[in-house]
N, C-alpha and C positions, 0 to 999 in steps of 0.2 A: 562299449560297442560289442554286439554279438555277430558272429557269423552263423548263419542258419542255413544249413544244407536241407533243401527240400527235395526229396528223392522218391520217385516211384519204386516200390518194392519193399516187401516185408519178408520176414523169416529168412534172413541172410545166414549163411553158413557161419559157424562158431569162429572160424578164422578171420572173417570179415569184421564181425562184432569186435573180436579181440584187437585187431589191427586198428580199426577206427577209434575204439576207446583208448588205446595206448597214446595216440596222438592227441585226442581230445583232452586227456589228463595233463599233457605237456603244455598246452596253450595257456597263457597267463589269464587271470581273472578279467583284464581289460580287453581280451579278445576271446570271449567265451565262445567255444564251438558247440553248436547244437545240431541235432538231427531230427528232422520231421519227416516221417515216413507216410507215403501216400499209398494206399491199397491199389495195386494194379488191377485193371480190368482183365477178365479172362480172354485169352486170345482165340479168335474164331477166324477161320479162313474167310477172307474177302472184307472183313470188318476193320481193318487196320487203321484207316483214317478216322472212323468214328471212336474206335478205342482211344487213339492218341488225343482226339479232341476231348473226350470225357476225362481222361487223366490229366490233360492240360487245364481243364476248368478246376479240378481239384487242387492242382498246384497253385493256380491264381488265387484261389480262395485262402490258401495257407500263407500267402506272402504277408507279412506283417505291414501295417500301414506305415508309410514314410520310409520303407526300406529301399536301400539302393539294390537294384536287381541285375543279376549277372546269369546269363543262361550259358550252360555248357553245351557246346554245338561244334560239330566238325568243321564248320566254316568260320569259326571265331578266330580271334587273335591268339597266337601261341606266345609264351613268354619263356625265357630262361629263368633260372632261379633268382638271380640278382635283379633282373628286370621286374620279376613278380614281387620281390621284396619292395622295391620302389613303388609299385602299384599298390600294394598292401599299405604302405605308408600314406599314399594319397587317398585310399579308401578310409583309413582311420580319420584323416582330416575332414572328411565329408561330415562327420558327426552323426552318421545314420547306422542303423543295423544293415548288414549286408545278407541278401538272400541269394544263395546259389542254387539255381534250378537244374536238377538232373532228372532227365526223362526216363521213360521205360526202355524196353528193348527196341522199340521203334523210334525212339527219339522224343523230342518235345514238340507240342503243338505249335503252329504258327502264332497263335495268340500269345503263348508264352515267350516266343522270341521277340514279338512285337513289344511286349510289356518291358522287356529287359533294356537297361541302359547300355549294356555291353554284352557281347558274345565272346566266350572264352573256349578255346580248344585246348585240352590237355595235351594232345598228340595227334600227329597224322595217323597213328595206329588205331585199330579198332580194339578197345579194351573190353573185356568181359564186364558186363554191368555190375556185378558185386565188387569187383577190383576198383572200379572208379572211386567208390567211397573211401578206400584205404588210401589209393594214390592221391586223392584230392586232400585228405586229412593231412598226410605226410607233407605234401607240397606246401600247404598252408603253414604248417609248423616250421618247415625249412625257410620259407619267406620270413616269417616272424623272427626266426633265430638270426638270420642275416640282418634284418633291420635292427635287431636289438644287440648285434655284435657278439652273439654266443658262439662257441666254437663248433656247433653241430655241423654247419656246412664247411667242407674243405674244399676250396677252388684253387 
């Protein structure tokens, strides 16, 4: 099974790439973590809906066939680390790749949310867009470590 983060945005700061890569390396081969970057549209005043729609179309085209799709959205369900570990265990049982959709600065298009089987909120806080990649990668590694009984998570 692969977990594929499909994210709007390229040319992230070095600390973002380093943070994501660190947790990507820690994931086991049976839960390979991949990143597929979508080129963001140029932001123009008044065109936000069209921009989000175009970015959404690119995200939808990048979703692997037969993937289980989870959209990150502020109105999605929140999980603590232990609950997410259980959720990760359930996702593994689906026998499908998991596609995690991360929108641009203005979020995901409605079409992306409609395509998703689940909506997930990382936090009620507004997180800087680049930070989401690192937080998500660490969160997935933490969930894996709890599920696998590793000592990474100390509760």
